[in-house]
Every structure is written in C-alpha cells, then in structure tokens.
N, C-alpha and C positions, 0 to 999 in steps of 0.2 A: 196387701196383709202386713199389717204394721206391728213389728215386735216391741212388746212393752218391756218385757224381762226374762232373763233366761238363766236357768242353773243346770248346767250339764244336761241331764236326758229331759229336762222339763222346761216348757217355754209357756208363757202367757201371752196370747195372740189376740188382736181384735179385728173382726172381720163382720160387717154387717151380713156378708152373704154366708158366713159359715153355719152348715148344716146342724142339726140336733142330733143327739145320739138316737133319739127314737125314729126320726126319719120317716119315711114313707112306708107305713105298715104294709102294702102290697110288694115294695121292694124288698122288705124284710122278708116277707113270705116266700118270694120268688128265689131270692139268695138262699134262704133254707134249702128249697128246692134242689139248688144247683150244686149243693155241697155233697162231696162222696159220703156215703154210708161210713160210719164212724164205728168200728169194732173195738171194744176196749179190749187191752191185754189182759188176761185173767190174773188175779192176784191168788195163785194157787200156791201149794206147799212150797213147791220148788223155788217160785219167786219169793215167797217170804223169807226162805232161807239165803237166797242171793242177797235181798237187800239188807237181811240182819248180818250177812257175815262181813259187809262193808265196815258196818259199825263195830262189830267184834274185833276185826283185824286191827283197826287203827286205835283202840282203846288204850292199848299198852305200849304203842308205838312211838317212842320219843323222837322227835326231830331234832337235827344239829342246827336249826337257824335262830339264835336267840332273838335276832331282829324281828322275826314274826310274832315272838311270844312276849315283847315287852319286858323280858327279865323276870317272866313268870317262873320257870324253872331254873334261872340263871343268875349268878350273881350280879349285883347293881355296878361295882367297879371293878377294873382289871379286865384280864382276858376272860372270855366266854368259860365258864364251869358250872356242870350241873349241880343243882341243888343236892345238897347231901341228905339221904334218906327221904327222897322225894316219894318214895312208895309208901312211905310212913306218915307222911304228913301234907300230903296233897291227894284229892278227891279225883281231881280231873286233870289227867295227863295223856299224852299220845294225841294222835291226829296230827293236824299240823297247826294248831292253834286251841285256845281255852274254849271258846265258843263251840268250836266242832266236837271237841271232847264231851262237852255238856249235852250238844244235840245226840250225839251217838247213843249217850245213855238214856238219853228220853227214847230214841228209836227204838232201842231194845224193850224198855219198859212196856211202851205201847205194843209192840208186838207181841210180848209175852202176855199182855192183858188180852189181846185178842186172839191169841191161840196158844194157851198154855200148854199145848203138848207137841209144841214145835221141837223138831230134834235138838235144836241148839238151847232148850230151856236150861239145862244143867251149866252151859257156858256162860249164859246171861246172868243166872243166879250167882255164880261164882264171882263174876265180875263186879257186880251189886256189892255182894258181901265183902269183898276184897278192898273196894275202892272207899267204901263207906264207913269204915270204923271210925270211932270217935276222934281218934288223934289225926286222921285224915281229914275230917270235915273241920276239926278245930283249927288245923293248918289253914284251910281255905279261908274261914272266917277271920283268922289273924292276918293273913296277906290282903285282904280286901278292905278291912276296916283300920288297919295299922297305918303307918307312915310309909309312903312310897317314894324316894327322892328323885327318881327319874322325872324330866320333865313330861308333863302330861300323865304322870302315872295314876293319878287319882281318876283319872278317866278311863282307865283300862277296861276295856271290854262293855264299857256303856256307850249306849244302850242295848245294842244287840246281844251281847254274853248274858246280860242282866235277863233279857227278855227270855232267852232260852232257859236259864236256870227257873226262872218262875214258871214257864211251861213244864218243865220236868217235875217240880214241885206240885204243881197242879195235878198232874198225871197220877203222880204217886197217892197224893192226899185223897183223891178221887177214887183210888183203887180199893179193894175189900180184901186182899190177902194179906197176911201177917208180912211178907216181904213189902209190899207196897206201904203198909204201915211203919215200918222199920225205916226204909227209905226217905218218907215224908218225915219222920222224927228228927231223922239226921240232917235234912236238907233245911229244916223248917228256920233255923236261926239265920242262916245266911241269905233266905227266901225274904224273911221280914226285913232284914237290912237291905237288900237291892230292891224291894217293892217301895221302901220309904224313899230311896234315892231317885227311883224312876219318877216317883211322885212330884219331887223337887225339879227333877230335871225337865219333864215336860212342862210344868208350870212356867218354868225360866225360859224355855225355846223361843227365841225370838223368831226364828224364821225354821221352816222344816227343811230336812235333809231330802233332796229329791232325786237323787241320783240312783243308779243302778247298782249300787253295791249295798254292803250289809249295813250301813248306817242309815239306810233309807227310813225315815221316820214313820211312813205309814205301816211298812211291813213290820218293823220293830213292835208298833202299836198293836197289830194283828197277833203276833206271837205272845205278846206280854197279855194281851186280852184273853186268848185262849186259857193261859194258865191262871188269871185271876179270877176267871169264870168258874174254872173247876175248884179252885181253893177258897172261893166266896170271899175274896179280897175286893170289898165293895169300895174300899177308898181309891184302889187303884183302877176299878172298873170305871168310876164316875170321873176319875182325873183322864183318862183314855178318852172318854166320851166328852167332854167339856173342851180338851186340848185338839182333838181332832176336830172339832166343829169349829174352834177359834182358827187352828192354822189352815185348813182345807174347804170351808165353805164358801170361800169366794173365789175359789180356782176356777177357771174355764179354758176350754179348748187346748187340752193336754196335746203335747207335740209327739204323737206317736210315731212321726217319721225319724224322731231322733234315737229310737230304740232299734237293736240293741247296740251299746258300744263294746269296744273289745272284748272286755273280761265281764261283761254284767251277769248277774245272778238273778237282780231283781228287774220286774217291770215296774218302772216308777208310775206309769199311767195306770194301769191295772191294779196294782197294789193300794194305791189311794182310793179308787173307785170301789175297792173290796171294803176298805176298813170304813167307808164312808156309809156302805151299805149296812154295817153294823151298829151305827149310831145316830142314823137319821130315821124319822118316821118315812113309811113308805112313799106317800105323796109328796114329802118334801125331798127325799132322795131322787124320785123319777124326774122331778124338775132340775134338780142339780145335776145328775146325770145326763140330761139332755142337753147341757151347755158344757160338758166336760170332755166326753169321749164322742168321736164321729160315729155316724150310721155305721152298723155294722157291715153294710155292704158296699161302702165307701172305699175309694183307694187308700184314704188314710188307714183305715183299720186292718187293712190285708198283711200287713206286716204279722199279723196274730194267726194268719191264715195258712201260714206255710214254715217249712224247717227252719230254724235259725241257721244261717250259713257259716261253718267253722272253717270254710276252705283256706282262709287267710292266715290260720294259725300254722305254724311249721313246726313240728316236733322233731325235727332231725337236725336242727342247726345249733349253734352255740348256745342258745338261749332256750333249748329244748324244754327244760324243767317248767319254765315260767310259762311258753306256750301251751304246754301240757294242760297246766292249771287253768289257762285262760279258756282253753278249749273244753273242757269238763265244766268249768262254770256257765258256758254258753248252752251246754246239754242240759245242766241243771235248772236254767233259765225257763227250759220249755216246762218242766214240772212246775214251777212257780207260776207261770203263767195260767197253766191248766187249774191249778187251785185257785188263783184269783177269780178266772173265768166263773168258776163254779159259784164262787161265794157271789159275785154279782147276779147270776142267773138266779140264785135262791132268793134274791131280794126284789125280784120282777113279780109282777102279776102272772099267776099261772098259765093265762090266755095270751100272754104276751110273745110273739113268735120270736122275738130275741132270745128266750129261753132255751130253744131248741138249736137256735145258731151258737149260743155260748157253749152248751153242754158238748155240742158236735166238735168244736174248734179244742175244747179242752180235752175230749178223748183223742183226737188228733194229736194233740201237743203232747200229750203223755206219751202216746206210741211213738213218736218220733224220738222223744228222749230215750225211751226203754230200746229202741233199736241201736242207739249209739252208746248205751250204757258202758260196755266193756272197753271202749276205745281209749278211756282215760286211765293213766297208771294210778299208783296210791297217791302221789301228791295230788291230784284232782278228785280222784273218784271217792273218796273217804266220805265225802259229803252227800253223794248224790242218793244213797238209801234213805237218807234222812228227807230229803226233798221229795222223793218218790213217794215216801210213806204219809208226808203231809197232803201229798194229792190224793193217796187211795182214802186217808181218813176222811178227806172232805167229800169224795164221792158217796159216802154214807149220809150225808145230810149237812145242813147249816150248823155251823158253830154257833155258841152261846153270842147274846147281843150286849153291847154295854147298855146301861140302864141311862134314861134322860137325866139331863141335870136337874130338872124339876118334876118328879112324879107327879102326875095328876090325879087328883082325889084319893091318893094312896094307893093307886092302881099299878099294875105292871106295865111293862112296856109291849105295846104291839105295834111293831116296826117291821122295816124291811128285813127280809132274812129271817123272820119269826117262824118257828116250827107250828 
C-alpha cells in the first residue's frame, strides 16, 4: 500500500486491492445479523433535563483561561483582566470558549422548541432574555467586525464558531414563538456578517482541514448547512455545495485506522462522508462512497463498532484538567460518530443492507457515550449535552440538503439524503 499524502487523521492511499464501501452484499447482510441488538437510550423528560442542565450550568460560568479565549473577554495587552461590564456588552460568555457558549444557547433553544413544557423552560427563557438584549448583541458585533490586534485575531472562532452562530440563528428564525422571533432579530446582523465571511472563507480555502478537532472543514460545513437551510440562506448553501464538491470529491480510501487521536471530538472520515451525502446526487454519492470508506464488515471499519478507549487518560495526575477534557471529548466523539453514521444511512437506498448496519452502530455509539456521560467534570462535560442533542435530532430524520451548483430545468434537488 503506497501512501500518497497524509494530514493528521486523513490519508489518501493507493491500492488496487482496496475494497469498496459497498463490498459484498451477502457479507454486509451477514455482518448485520452478527451485530447485537441495539436498544436506543430513551430521550425522556429526565434525560432532556440532564442534557439541558449541561448547557444551563455553563452559560454564565466564566473561565479563568484567557489563552483559551483569544482575548475575547480579556484585555489585549498587559496582564489578564476580565472585560468590564461583559454582562452588558457580550451575549455569549461562560462555558470554556465562545463557540461552546453559542452551541449551549442553540441546545437550549432547540430543546425548548421540542419540549416547551420542560421544567427548565423558565431558566432557558431567562438566559435568552438576559444575554440577548440589544447592548449585548451590539457588543458582539462590534468585537467581531472591529479591529482585533492580536496575531490571527481576525480568524477568531472562524469557521467553527461562525457555523454554530448560524445554526443558532437558523433554529431561532425557523421558530414560531415570539421568543424565537426576538432572538432571530437580535442575532441577525451578526449572522449576516458571519455568513458573508464564511462564503469568502470556503471559496478561498485551498485545502480542507481533515483533523479530528473543531476546525474540521466537513463538520463545519455540516453545522453551517443546518443553519443556512433553516434561515433560507441560499448563497451560503450553494457555497457549501460547490466547495464540498471542490475539496472532497476526489478523496479516496479514508484512513479509518488513524481514528481517533488523543483528544478528538470529530470523526474525520465519517464527517466527510456525511457532508458529501448532502451535496451529491444519490447515484454519484454511492460511487464516491464506494471508494472512500471501507466495507462495513471489514477490519478497517470496526473502529466504529466498539467503544472509544479512554483508558489512556489519567485524570489524577498533574495535568488532570487537560486529561479530563481529552477524556470527555472522546466520549463526545461517539455522539458525533453516531450523528454522521445516521446522515450517511439516510443517503443510501432503503433496501441497502448498510442502512441497518449504520443505524445499529449509531445507536450503539450513542449508548456508549451516554454510559460515560457523567465521568467528565465541568471542563469537559459542558459540551456533551450539545453533541447528544445533535444526535437525538438526527434520529428524527435527515437534515436538509445543499442545492446543486446548477439546478436542472429549474427543478429542486433530488439527491442522497432527501426526504
């Protein structure tokens, strides 16, 4: 096997004997029968409250690590000093960073939309009211659109944080309550600004980021596409379509054996397969997938068929805080894997035996994540509720697609993953 190029979690490899994803249908069917029955963890009232509590508890919890914030709430020069009156001139604070603060608000809004009578509804509404007064949102816009003198400051939270903001905006804009409308109106200026810059970012990206961390291009595209679809941002949707095709359509033989690394939260291979299922026509996607992922019954795919090993993380040593974050990210990885596997499954023909395999493994991965949900402390656990809800929302059905680059005969897209 000859390695052509490698970027952290992803390798392009050439091998005439490499098996295709579709593989042998009989072997796929046999493999499906060999899998243990997958029982989904019920998303009942108690579990909804547990997940929402993770977001609520971190939304106002300021961290003492300016290095993780890129000076977002801290002065640019001199010793670290918390921004004066941040409660009145910032909307997103708490958690461990800006993007998790945004994601936590999305998680609360999405939860409330699905369960308006949840016992935590008053707390969620209070946070939305307190954080999104006009001076708070004006402060956010001024920070992002103004000059940021630190090296790399202009790329602060781009693209991952931008994608989460657009997902939150889409969730609010598609809502039907007065609270949804107020939130969408408040966030709209920043959403427009970030959408425009994501368009530039994706078109100017020479190579995609294929690592297992938040900058992963495929995963960022998926989150942004969720938001753009709900907010009817056609320019961003088309941008994601065009550039996913440009950046990923030539990829082959993803190195699943490289997953995961020490503190991964994202599956590089599954995330790419998931976004491509949303931008390619089904027939075209099936051909691409057959050269990108190994057969589900192969040894190379079994990394997704077992719990992520977190035994190497030592949470009692001198670097316990860092190790705890790494441990919890690996737990969250299982929710992210489950989400991507469902997205891929929705793109396949209903009679394809891989659908059953992917849904089974998605359920198993989510179960393994839930089993370890409480092992992480605040430093790592604050984002687990968000990733759990991403999975639970995906269970309900496929997310919207990106439009094709050139609509045929003025019609709508009929593609992989369509409902």
